[in-house]
N, C-alpha and C positions, 0 to 999 in steps of 0.2 A: 627386365620386368618393371612394371610400374606398381608401387605400393600404395594402397588406399588405407587410410587409418580412420575408422569410424569411432563414434563416441561410446558405443557399447556393443556387445556381441550380437544382440537381436537386430540392431541396425546394420552391422556389418554383414550378417547373414543375408538381409534383404538386398543390400547394394550388390553383394556377390552374385545373387541370382540374377539381378538386371544386367550385370556385366558379363555374365556367363562363366564366372569363376566357381565351378560347381564341385571342384575336388576338395574334400574337407581334410585339412592337415591339422596338426596340433597348434592351436592359437591363431589360425588364419585359414582362409580359402584360397585356392589357386586355379587359374584357367584363363584362357583367352588373353594372355599377356599381362594379367593382373594377379597381384597378391592383395587380398582384403583382409586386414586384421582390425584390431580395435583396442581401445583403453576401457576401462570401466570406472569412470570418476577419475579423480586425481591419482596418477601414478607417481607423480613427484610433488615435493612441497619445498617452501623456503627452509633453509637450515634453522634449527632451533639454536637459542642462545649457547647452550653447552657445546654445540658443534663448532663454534668459533674459537674455543679455547677455554683453558681452566679458569680465567678471570670471570666468566659468566656462568660457571657451573653452580656456585652457591648463591643463595639469595641474600645479598646484603646492599644496603643503600649507597655505600660508597662506590659500588660498580655501576650505578645508574647516572644518566641514561645510557642505555645499550644501544649504540648506533654503529653497525658494521661499516667498514670502508666500502665494501662491495658486498651485496646480498648474493648468497649462494643458494643452489638448490640440491636436493637429494632425492633419491628414489625411496619411497615409503617403506619402512620396514615392516613388511608383510610377505609371507611366503608366496601367496597368489600373485601379489602385485609384482614382486621380483621376477617371478617366472614369465609373466606376460611381458615385462619391460625388456627382459633378455631375448624373448622371441622377436619383438619389434626392433631392438638394436641389432640383431643378426640380419633381419630383413632389410633395414635401412642400409647396412653395410654392403649389400649385394644389389640393391635396386638401382635404377637409372633415373628415377623420379619418384617423389612423394606427392600424393594428393591428400590434403588435409580435409577429410569428411567429417570432422568433428561438429559438435553442437554449434550452430551458426549464431553465436553471441560471444560476449566478452569473456565469460568464464571458459567456454569451449575453446577459444582461441588460445587462452593461457594454458590450459591443459595439455593441449597438443604441442605447443611451441616448446614447453618445458621438456617434453619427452625428446623431441628432435635435438634439443640443445644438450641434453644429457646423453644422448645416444651418439653425439658426434656427427650429426647429419651433415653431409657435404654436397648433396646433389640438389637440383632445383626442387622447389616445393610450390605446388599450386593449391588453390583453394576452391572447394566445392561449397556453394552458398545456395541453399534451397529453403522455400518456405513450407514445403511438405515433403513427405516421404513417398508419394505416389510414384509409379514407374515413370509417368510422364515428366513429373518434376525432377526426378533424378537424371533422366536421359538429357533433359534440357539443361540442367546444371552441369553435366559433363561437357555439353557442347560449349558452354560458356564459362569454362574455367578461368580463373584470374590468378595473377602471380601473387605470391604470399606477401610481397612488399606493399600491395595495395591495402593490406589490413595491419600495417605497422601501427597506426594510431590506436586501433582497436585493441592490440596486444599491450601497447604501453599503458592504456587505461586499466586494463586488467591487472598489469603488473604493479602500477602505482596503488590500486586498490588493496592487493595483497600486501604490499610493503607497508602501507598505511595502517592496515589491521594489525600487522606484526609490530610495527614501532609503537603504536599507541597502546595496543592490547598487552604486549609483553611488558613494556615499562610501567605502565599504569597499574597493571595487575600486581606486579612485584612491589611497586612503591606503596600502594595502599595496603596490601597484605603485611608488609614488614612494618609499616607505621601503625596500622590500626587494628591488627589481629590482637584479640585479648589474650592475656596470659592463660596458659593451658590449652590454647587452640592452635598447637603447632602445625596441625595437618589442614586447618581451614585456609582456603584460598579465596580472596575477594576478587572474583573475576570481573574485569572491567573491559568494555569492548566499544569500538568506535560507533556502532549502530545499536548494539545490544543495550548499552547503559542509557541513551536518550530515550529509547523505547520503553525501558523499565521505568524511567523518570516520568513519562507520560502517564503510565498506569499508576504510580505512586501519588503523583500530583492529583489525579482526579479522585483517587480513593481518599486523599486527605480533604479535598473540597467537600466530598460527601459527608465524611465523618464530622467535620467542623461546621456543616451547614446549619444555620439556625432558621427554622421556618417562620414565615411572616404571614399573619392573617390579613386578608384584604376583602373588599366587598365589590361586587359587580352589580350595576343597576340594569335591569332589563324590564321589558314590557311586552305583553301579548296583545297583538293587534290582528284582527281577522285571521286568527289561527296561526300567526306568524310571530316568532320571538325576535324582537329588536334589541340590540345592546347599545348602551350608552357609550359615546365617544369622549375621550379626554378633551376638555376645553383647550383652546388655544393657549400655548405656554405651559400646560401641564406635561409633565414627564418628558419635556424636551421636544415634544412633537407639535406639529400643526393640527388644528381641529379637523376631525374627520380621518385621522391617520391611525389612531390606535385605540384599543379598548380603555375605558376609564377604570383604573383600579384605585378604589377609595380605601385609605389606610385606616381611618378611624370609624368605628361603628356609629358613634352619635352623629358624625357628619353625614354618614351614608343614609341614616334614618331621616335626618333633616332633609336631605335632597329628595328622598322618596315621598316624604310628606308634602314637599313643595310642588309636586306634580300630580298628586292625587286629585282626581276630579276634572283636570284640564284635559282638553282634547289633544289628540295627536294629529299632526298634519303632514302628509307627504310632500316633501320639498323637492325631491329629485328621483327620477327613475332612469337609470342608464343601462341599456342592454348592448353588449359588445359581442360580436362573433369572433372567435379565435380558433387557432389550430393547435394541436397537441402533437409534437413530432414523435416519431417512433423512437424507443430508447436506442442509444448508440450501440454499435458492435461491441463485443467484449475485448478489452485487454486482460491480462491475467489478473491484475488486482481486482478489477470489477467483477470478473468471474468468481474469484474467491470470496468477494463480499456477498454476491448473490447466492452462492452455495451455502454459505454460513447462515444467511438469513432464512433461506428456504428449507434446507435440509440439515441444518446444524453441523455441517461438514467443516473440519478445521481447514486452515489455509494450506497446511502440509498435505492433507488428504486430497484436496482439490487439485493441487499441483500434480500429485501422483496420478490421479485419474486422467487429467487433460494430457499429461505426458503419455499415458498408456494409449489414449485416443489418437495422438499424434503418431506414436510408433506403429499403431494398427492402420495407419494412413487414411483415417476418416476425418481428422481435423488438421488444421495448419499448425505451424510453429507456435508453441504456447507462451514462451518467455518474453512477451512483448509488453510495450507500455504505450501503444497507440490504439485508438478506436477507429482509425481510418483504413481505407484501401487505396492502393494506387490505381492510377487510370488504366494500366495495363491488365488489371484483373477483370474490368467491366466486360470485355468480349467473352470472357470464360464463364460469366455468371449463369447464362442460360444452361449451359452444360452441367454446371454444379447442381442447379435446380432440378434438372431432369433426373440426375443421379439419386436424388432423395425423394422424388414425388410419390413413390409407392408407399413411403412411410408417413409422408405429411401431405394430406389432401389440400392443405392451404396453398400448396404450390401451383395447382392446376390453374387458378385464374391468372397467375402471372404468366405462365406459358402461352395463355391465349392472347396476351398483349402482342401488338406488332413490334414495339419498342419498350424494353424496361426503362423506368425512370432513372436518371442519374443525377443525384443530388450531391452538393458540396458538403453536406453533413456526412456523406458516406465515402465519397471519392475526392481525396486531396492529396496530391503528390507532395505538397510542402509539409504535411503532417505525418509523412511515412519516410523512414530512413532505410534500414536494412530489412525490417519485417513490417508486415501489415497486421491488422486485427485478426483475432481467431475466428475463423469460418470454416464450414464444412469443405471438404475436398470434392465432394460428389461421389466418393466411394460408398458402397452399400454398407450401411451401419449394422451389420449382422454380428451375432454371437457376442453381445455385450452383457457385461454384469449389470445388476440393477443400479449401482451407482453410476457406472458408465453410461447407461441409458438416460439416467436423469440429467447428467451433465451435457450430453450430446443434445438432448432435447432443448436445453437452455440455448445452447450455441446455434442449433439449427433454426428454431423459432425466431430468435433475434435476427438471424440472417434473412430470413423470409420477410419479417416484419418490416425491415428498412426498405423494401421495394413496394409495399402497399401504400394506398393514399393515407395522408394525414387524417388524424382524428379531428373532426370538427365539433366545436363545443360553443355554448352560449353562456356568457358570464353576465349575471344580472346583478346590480347594486342599487339598493334603494335607501335613500336618506329620509329621515323624518325629524320633525321638531316638536318639542312640548314646552310651552310657556311655563314659567314658575310663578309661585306666589311666595313672598317672603323669604326670597333667597337671593344671594349676591348676584347670580346669573340670571338674566332675563329669560333665556331659553336653553334648553339642552338638546344636543343633536344625538339621534339614534340611527343605527345602521343595521341592515341585514343583507347578506350577500349569498348568491346561489350559483350553482354551476350545473349544466345539463349537457349531456352528450347528444349532439344532433345527428351525426354520421360517425359510426364507430371507426371506420377506416381500418388501420392496422390492428385496433384492439379486437376486431372481429376474429382474429386467428388464434386468440388466447381464451382459455377458460379463466373463471375467477381464481382458480388456484395457481395459474401460471404467470399472471401479471396482475398487479394491484390496479384496481379501477379507482378513479377519483370518486369522492363522496358526491352523489348527485342530490342536490336540495333544490327542487323546482321552487320558484318564487311565484305567489299569487300575482294576478294582473292588477298591480296598483297603478293609480293614475295621479300624476302630479296635481297637487291642490286638494285632493280628497282629504276628509277629515272625520274622525270619530272617536268614540270612547275606547279605552284600552285597560290593561290590568297590569300596573307596574309591581315589581317585586325586587327583593335583594337577594343575591346569592353569595353565601359566605364561602371563600376559597382560600387555600393556603399554598403558598409557594413550595415548589418541590426542588429537591437537589439535582444536580446533573446525574445522568445514568452512568453505572459502571461501564467500562469498555467491553464489548464483545470482540471476538476476532474480526468481524466485519467492520466495526467502527474503528478499531485499532489499525487495521490496515489502511483505511481512509486517512487516519491521522498520520500514519507514517508517510503516506503518499503526499500530504500537504504540510509536512513538517510541523504537525501539531495544531494546524489552524482548522477551524470548523468552516467547511466549505460545501454548500449543497448544490451550487450551481455547476452543471457539468462542464460549461465552456471554461469557467474560472479554474476548475479543478485540473483540466487538461493544461492549462497554462502554467499551473504550479508543479507539475510533475517533475520539472527540471530540477527543483529544489526539495524533492521528497528525500526521506532518509532510507537508505537501502535501495536495492534494485527490486523489481517485480519477481525476479527469480530468487532473491535471497530472503525476502521478508517472512515467508513462512518458516524457514529455517532458523531465523533469529527468534521468532516467537517460540518455536519448539525448544530452542536452547535455553530460554528463560524458564520453561517448564522443567527441563532436565536439571538445571542448576538449583532448583527450588526456590526460585525468586518469585514466581507466580503460580497460581492454581486456578482451576475452573470451579465455579460454583454455578451450576446450571450453564447458561450461556455466558454468564459474566466472567471476566478475568479479574482476579484479586491478587494484590501483592502480599506475599507472605512477610512475617516479621523480619525474615532474613533480607528480603528484597527492599523493605523500607529501611532497614538499618543501613544497607549498602548505600542507598541514594542519600541518606542523612549524613553519611561519613564523607562522601565525595564533595570536595571543596571547589574543584575546578568547574567553572561554568561551561567550558568547552565539552566536557565529558557528558554533561546532563542536558545540554540544549539541543533540542531537535531542530531549531532554526540554524544554529552554527553548523551542525552536522549536515544539514540540507545544502548549505553554501559549499561545503566541502564536496558533496555529491555533485553539485553543478559543475565544479571545476573538473571532475572526473569525466563527465559527459563532454565537456569542452575538449578535453585531451582526446577523447574518442573521435571527435569531429575534426581534429587537427587545429583547434582554435586556442589552445593553451599548451605551454611547453611542460613536458613531464618533469624536466629537471627543476623548474621553478616550483612546481608542485612538491617535488621531493624535498627541496630546501625549506619550504613552508612546513612540511611534516616534521622535519628534524627540529625546527624552532618550537612547534607546538608541543612536541614531546618534551623537549628541554623545559618549557615553561610549566607543564603539568608536573614533572618531577621536582622542579625547584619549588613549587607551591607546597607540595607534600613535605619536602625536606625542611622548609622554613615554618611549618605549621607546628605550633607547640602542642596541639591537642594530642592526648595519648601519652605524653611524657610524664615522668615521675614529678610530683610537686616539688619544687625547690625549697619550700618553707617547711612543710610537715613531713616530707619524705615518705608519705604513706599513700596519699591520694594520688589520682590521675588528673592531669589538666583537662578541662572540658571547655567547649566553645559556647559562649553565650550570644547574646545579640550584638554587642559591640566589644566585648571584652572576653579574656580568658579568665577561668577561675579554677579553684580546686574542687574536686568531687566530694571533698570532706568539709565543704563550707558549713554544713549544718552542725558539724562537730566543732566548729569555731576556727577553722583554718582561715587565714587572712589573705592568702595569695590572690592577686588580681593583676591583669596586665592588658593594655589595649592591644587590638590588632595591629600588626605592622601595615 
């Protein structure tokens, strides 16, 4: 018999029906030469510190860092888990071959291999790798089974991720809890994690920028000419920009009024009228993060809720594999597109014009083998999207309309920029340059398939027909404005920040290039955010994410830059991806992990903060900007010492 092991019971049931294994047994299906069973999440985990021996059972600084000579695994201590594992172990002992039908990703590979290792599997193992759970995809996947050895680097990357989280998380959590837990808080744990902590640091840092923000008043010079408002541009050399590049923000009111007075009564002359036609490409297909961002912006859905819904759509076989970080399709998908479109045409009338084309367009913005590794972007499978919940329908609509849009023509626009000059009287500048810009949609193209609620449209501001050289009276004025602080993170903007290691990036192409250095994986970011909620480090206020006093205190306590830096964590993430591709050695990464862990523990051990003051023996040592001091300095304690 051949044993197939799926990622969860519902997927196992469907695979069994495709294979003809229709006899239901306890914990598996049987028939047609197959047993089909399943895991449900992690059945095994890395051993905990206390499992390695008595030396790590109690929390004390002298036992750190904890670095096992060899990491072991165990079956999770849960009655249901133990029961299913025993079923799998018995089947593995009797079968002639195992087919790994687990989730086609890093985590899925790790889950399955740990089960086989713990069960003592000695038979050949093959791998099923599919992009969707349709019958056609599963049958094709079984025709193209590959040897487990082909996915060795994927497993190593997942294993190094788990070991890295264990080494840094276990050691840093114990070190910081032992050193900085306040008296009387014996049960309080300062939870520190490889991805969790830099993510929290992003939120805390943004919150502190907002709280310490000092607003600045400035003035903008504008003028009304032929019912069109022009804005003054900064003179050359102002604000580090060349003339014509940016709005002129004038800091002092008296100077702004002097400039206003200098152009009163002087005619405005149009110096340049530039009209350019351009195109606006359809939005890229969804990867998991961009789908989570869109659902949060439109429907206020959490990242975790979006992942659950798109996972449900995948298991209902109407969308493809969801845990992806690419927005592209591979070339082999192109011939299947007409069939996919026909499958959803009864639900989306926008499909019909595409089906009438002799040939569907094929763009490099959509199809690019170099941008696709194991999985492509999230798209419909062509199965009928029936019996969906309201949330499932909303999410599927986003995926389906985005898929349809990429085959529509580009949106054609006209961009108009008009420059004008006004001569001055009794002012140091002889002329002041003004500008107005407008944008107009000429041919909607792909935008025609969306309603206003489904896709944001650009602000259309048609420009009057100005002629270069024309001149006339105008009405100048000053507008008083105030600088505003940055905005609190929402789940949407936090996901983007995690994807780009904390850098603000609006350009889609640049963001794609930076995904290699993002923190966390698309499949884990939602769980990281949820963990911050569960541990009381952040809360929601409307759509905003706010750090709690507990979260702020934790980040203030952590002295290691590694633990708080999204950029450094992103470099680590990049190496894990290189391991997955076979470009970096797992052993080298493990050696670096051990050194990082030792450095973090050493920093905590040598930090004097939190210790009893050696002078007054009453206060606690606190950290200042450059020196340590006693918390009782107001009471006259004189202790002070420079940082080492």
